[in-house]
C-alpha distance (Angstrom), angle and dihedral (degrees) to the residues before:
residue distance angle dihedral
M1 . . .
A2 3.80 . .
R3 3.79 118.1 .
V4 3.78 134.6 -151.5
R5 3.81 117.2 -146.7
A6 3.78 121.0 -126.0
G7 3.78 112.4 -85.6
A8 3.80 93.4 22.7
P9 3.81 113.7 152.6
A10 3.79 117.0 -90.2
T11 3.79 89.9 -117.8
A12 3.82 90.3 61.6
L13 3.80 90.3 53.1
I14 3.79 90.3 48.2
H15 3.80 90.3 50.0
L16 3.80 91.1 52.5
M17 3.81 92.7 50.3
Q18 3.78 91.5 45.6
Q19 3.81 90.4 57.4
A20 3.78 87.2 66.3
H21 3.80 97.9 33.0
P22 3.82 107.9 23.7
Y23 3.80 96.3 176.5
T24 3.79 102.5 32.8
K25 3.79 118.3 137.9
H26 3.83 99.8 -169.9
A27 3.80 120.0 158.2
Y28 3.81 94.6 -116.0
L29 3.80 89.9 61.9
E30 3.78 91.1 48.4
E31 3.81 89.0 54.0
L32 3.79 91.9 52.1
L33 3.78 96.5 44.8
P34 3.80 112.0 1.8
P35 3.83 110.8 -141.1
K36 3.77 122.7 -136.0
R37 3.79 119.3 -104.0
I38 3.79 109.8 -119.2
V39 3.79 128.2 -179.8
F40 3.80 123.9 -162.3
L41 3.81 114.4 -148.9
V42 3.79 105.4 -153.9
N43 3.79 122.7 -157.9
P44 3.84 103.6 -154.3
N45 3.81 90.2 -166.6
A46 3.80 96.5 54.2
G47 3.75 119.7 127.9
T48 3.82 101.3 -93.4
R49 3.79 137.8 44.6
A50 3.79 92.3 -120.7
Q51 3.80 93.5 105.6
R52 3.84 89.4 62.5
R53 3.80 90.3 70.0
L54 3.81 95.7 37.2
A55 3.82 99.4 110.1
E56 3.81 91.6 49.6
A57 3.81 91.2 46.3
L58 3.81 92.4 49.3
D59 3.80 91.9 50.2
A60 3.78 89.9 50.4
H61 3.82 102.2 40.8
L62 3.81 111.8 19.5
D63 3.81 114.9 97.4
H64 3.80 102.0 -120.1
R65 3.77 91.3 -170.5
Q66 3.80 86.1 71.1
F67 3.80 104.0 31.9
I68 3.78 141.9 43.2
Y69 3.77 104.5 -162.5
T70 3.78 137.4 -157.5
L71 3.82 129.6 -172.1
W72 3.80 122.1 -140.5
H73 3.81 123.0 177.3
T74 3.78 125.2 -145.3
E75 3.79 117.9 -130.0
R76 3.82 105.5 -171.3
P77 3.80 142.7 6.2
G78 3.78 110.7 -63.7
H79 3.81 93.2 19.3
A80 3.81 92.9 111.7
T81 3.80 89.2 61.7
E82 3.80 90.4 52.1
L83 3.80 92.4 47.7
A84 3.81 92.3 47.3
H85 3.83 89.5 54.0
R86 3.82 88.4 49.8
A87 3.80 92.2 49.2
R88 3.79 91.4 51.5
A89 3.82 90.8 48.8
E90 3.82 90.4 50.6
G91 3.79 92.1 52.9
Y92 3.80 102.6 -107.0
D93 3.80 112.5 164.0
I94 3.80 96.9 -149.9
V95 3.80 134.2 24.4
V96 3.80 115.7 -162.5
A97 3.80 122.8 -160.3
V98 3.81 109.8 -142.8
G99 3.78 104.8 -164.0
G100 3.78 137.1 47.2
D101 3.79 135.5 -54.0
G102 3.80 90.6 -63.7
S103 3.80 90.8 59.2
A104 3.81 90.9 46.7
H105 3.80 88.3 49.6
E106 3.81 92.2 56.7
V107 3.81 96.2 44.7
A108 3.81 94.0 46.2
A109 3.80 90.3 53.5
A110 3.81 89.2 62.9
L111 3.81 98.1 42.5
M112 3.81 102.9 46.0
H113 3.81 112.5 121.2
T114 3.84 93.2 10.6
D115 3.80 134.5 108.6
T116 3.81 92.1 -121.1
A117 3.80 111.1 106.0
M118 3.79 124.7 -136.4
G119 3.77 130.0 -142.2
I120 3.81 134.7 -175.5
L121 3.79 133.3 -142.6
P122 3.83 114.2 -171.6
A123 3.81 112.6 -118.9
G124 3.80 102.9 128.8
S125 3.76 140.5 93.4
G126 3.79 97.1 -92.8
N127 3.82 111.8 7.8
G128 3.78 91.3 -165.6
L129 3.80 97.6 156.2
A130 3.81 94.0 43.1
T131 3.80 89.5 52.2
H132 3.81 92.7 46.1
L133 3.80 91.7 51.9
G134 3.82 91.9 49.1
F135 3.81 102.4 -104.9
G136 3.81 90.6 115.3
R137 3.79 124.2 -160.5
Q138 3.82 102.7 -71.8
L139 3.81 114.3 96.4
E140 3.81 101.4 -150.1
R141 3.79 92.8 47.2
A142 3.81 90.8 48.6
I143 3.82 90.5 53.2
R144 3.80 90.8 52.7
L145 3.80 89.4 50.1
L146 3.80 89.6 53.9
N147 3.79 88.4 62.9
T148 3.80 92.6 65.8
A149 3.80 99.8 26.3
Q150 3.79 119.6 126.0
I151 3.78 127.8 -141.5
Q152 3.81 112.5 -111.3
T153 3.77 131.2 171.0
I154 3.80 114.4 -116.6
D155 3.78 134.6 -175.4
C156 3.78 125.8 -104.9
G157 3.78 130.9 -165.0
C158 3.78 135.1 -136.3
I159 3.80 121.7 -144.7
N160 3.80 112.7 -166.6
G161 3.80 87.0 -22.1
R162 3.81 95.3 -50.0
P163 3.82 117.2 115.9
F164 3.79 123.6 -123.9
V165 3.77 132.5 174.3
N166 3.82 109.1 -162.8
V167 3.83 121.5 20.4
A168 3.80 134.4 -15.9
G169 3.77 130.7 176.8
I170 3.74 153.4 142.0
G171 3.78 129.7 -112.6
Y172 3.78 131.8 30.3
D173 3.82 96.3 3.1
G174 3.79 88.6 50.8
L175 3.81 89.2 57.3
V176 3.83 90.6 49.9
A177 3.80 88.8 52.7
E178 3.80 90.4 49.8
H179 3.82 91.7 52.6
M180 3.82 92.4 45.7
K181 3.80 89.3 51.7
Y182 3.79 90.4 66.7
S183 3.80 97.5 34.8
R184 3.80 114.8 116.1
R185 3.78 91.0 -153.3
R186 3.80 128.6 60.1
G187 3.76 133.1 -165.0
F188 3.77 137.6 66.3
W189 3.81 101.3 -46.3
P190 3.82 96.9 50.8
Y191 3.82 87.8 44.8
L192 3.81 91.2 51.4
Y193 3.81 91.8 45.8
H194 3.80 93.4 52.4
S195 3.81 91.9 42.4
V196 3.81 92.2 55.6
R197 3.80 93.7 40.3
S198 3.80 92.6 49.3
S199 3.80 92.0 50.1
F200 3.80 90.0 64.9
I201 3.80 95.4 41.1
F202 3.79 101.1 45.0
K203 3.79 118.9 94.2
P204 3.84 112.1 -149.5
V205 3.78 112.6 -115.4
S206 3.79 130.5 -129.2
C207 3.79 109.3 -130.4
T208 3.79 148.0 146.9
V209 3.79 120.2 -123.7
E210 3.81 115.7 -157.4
L211 3.81 116.3 -160.9
D212 3.80 132.8 178.5
D213 3.77 95.0 -82.3
Q214 3.80 107.7 7.6
Q215 3.78 146.7 32.1
V216 3.81 128.2 -133.3
S217 3.81 125.2 -166.2
G218 3.78 129.9 -174.1
T219 3.78 146.8 97.8
F220 3.78 110.0 -64.3
F221 3.79 136.9 -172.1
V222 3.81 93.5 -162.4
V223 3.79 132.8 20.2
S224 3.80 105.9 -175.6
I225 3.82 125.7 -177.2
A226 3.79 105.9 -164.2
N227 3.79 131.6 -167.0
G228 3.82 92.1 163.6
S229 3.78 123.6 35.8
M230 3.81 104.6 -122.8
Y231 3.78 141.2 67.3
G232 3.79 90.8 -165.0
Y233 3.80 137.7 -88.0
H234 3.82 85.7 62.6
F235 3.83 92.9 -66.9
Q236 3.80 101.9 149.0
I237 3.78 108.6 -153.9
A238 3.82 93.0 171.8
P239 3.83 112.5 22.4
D240 3.81 92.7 -178.5
A241 3.82 95.7 51.6
R242 3.80 118.2 123.2
V243 3.79 124.5 -174.2
N244 3.80 93.9 -143.1
D245 3.81 106.0 43.0
G246 3.83 99.3 88.3
L247 3.80 91.9 -119.7
F248 3.78 140.2 101.6
S249 3.78 120.1 -134.3
V250 3.80 104.6 -136.8
V251 3.80 115.2 -156.8
L252 3.81 124.6 -171.5
F253 3.81 126.2 -171.2
K254 3.78 111.5 -153.5
N255 3.79 118.2 -140.2
V256 3.81 107.3 -89.8
P257 3.82 133.4 145.4
R258 3.80 111.3 -62.9
W259 3.79 94.1 -117.8
R260 3.82 88.2 65.7
Y261 3.79 90.3 63.2
F262 3.80 92.2 49.7
L263 3.81 91.8 49.7
A264 3.81 88.5 53.9
I265 3.82 93.6 60.5
P266 3.85 93.3 95.6
S267 3.82 88.6 52.0
S268 3.79 90.8 53.3
L269 3.81 90.9 50.4
N270 3.80 95.8 50.9
G271 3.80 98.2 42.0
R272 3.81 97.2 -104.9
L273 3.81 100.2 108.9
Y274 3.80 91.7 121.3
D275 3.82 88.8 65.1
E276 3.81 89.7 69.6
R277 3.80 111.3 101.1
F278 3.80 95.0 -137.5
V279 3.83 91.9 58.1
L280 3.80 122.1 93.3
H281 3.80 118.7 -172.3
F282 3.79 135.0 -174.2
Q283 3.78 140.9 161.5
S284 3.78 124.0 -127.2
R285 3.79 142.8 153.8
T286 3.79 93.2 -138.4
V287 3.80 131.1 30.7
K288 3.80 129.1 -170.9
V289 3.80 119.1 -173.0
T290 3.82 119.7 -168.6
C291 3.81 117.1 -174.7
K292 3.78 130.3 -167.8
E293 3.78 90.0 -130.5
R294 3.78 137.5 18.1
T295 3.79 115.9 -86.3
F296 3.79 139.8 168.6
V297 3.82 122.4 -65.2
H298 3.80 132.1 -168.0
A299 3.79 139.0 -179.8
D300 3.82 117.8 -159.2
G301 3.81 88.8 -15.4
E302 3.82 92.5 -54.8
S303 3.80 114.0 124.6
L304 3.81 114.7 -118.9
G305 3.80 94.2 -175.6
M306 3.81 120.5 -120.5
S307 3.78 133.7 -34.2
D308 3.80 140.7 158.5
C309 3.81 95.8 -146.9
L310 3.80 133.9 48.3
V311 3.78 129.0 -176.9
C312 3.82 115.2 -169.9
E313 3.79 127.6 -176.1
I314 3.78 130.1 -177.5
V315 3.82 116.4 -126.5
P316 3.82 106.2 -156.2
G317 3.80 119.0 -142.5
A318 3.79 92.8 -4.7
L319 3.82 99.2 142.1
K320 3.80 136.3 46.3
M321 3.80 106.6 -138.0
L322 3.80 134.2 -177.3
V323 3.80 106.5 -123.1
P324 3.83 124.7 -174.8
T325 3.78 115.9 -109.6
R326 3.82 89.2 -148.5
R327 3.80 132.7 28.1
């Protein structure tokens, strides 16, 4: 039987006990090295079945020396925001969104400008922000990355006063979000179906985009205001986007034949979208978009209905986020 010498650090004693009981959460361990309280907010209607095996995966892969966890399930749109407020009030250290970008959107809205940290586990249709941050799309791997993740401050955005954390925009992607809102099915195939269908339905919009130091006018298929780089499924809408640089990456798709957009899909997957000649890209702290007619708007893939005017502002360092130390 292994022995620990007198005066050995508490961490050595903990390590010895963990060899026998790797996931124990007994009070004497908490006294030696108090674990953080972490709550997982699970969206049961997210785009994958990963959340169905979450409890088993947490028991197997979460480091219980560091965390005491709780599971709460959302029941309706907006409920994750309510639960995140509750978790903060009850003193939880970390609130983890288990779902897609829509779930992250709701949790971030409650945790901006607070000391409560946010985490993400990918279980949604797109998982753009989780992929951008380095958590990837595989649940068990993402849980293991949580164990060594560090808390960093990241930027958020506001679109017409409403916070978002990854990507917002007006145009074609807003129409896709509107169709997904009413879709009974989630996941890649419904997303692909509505993406293709919307590309033939959507009428490009004539608008003016005002940036910090310039103004661009034209007829555009997409006007994307990106804090993170990805829509999801590894589609990089803004390869240069960083969540901690105090800037939006603003991406405009000029009106060209639809087949040009489809041919650009490989470019969007390998981070070379800006090489396409129909793509304009800029960086700016503020963005104002004025359209000649109302069109579809989204924030983090959540439909915001229709509007003819958007005002977006970056909010530097607004959110404490768990970010993997390795990818």
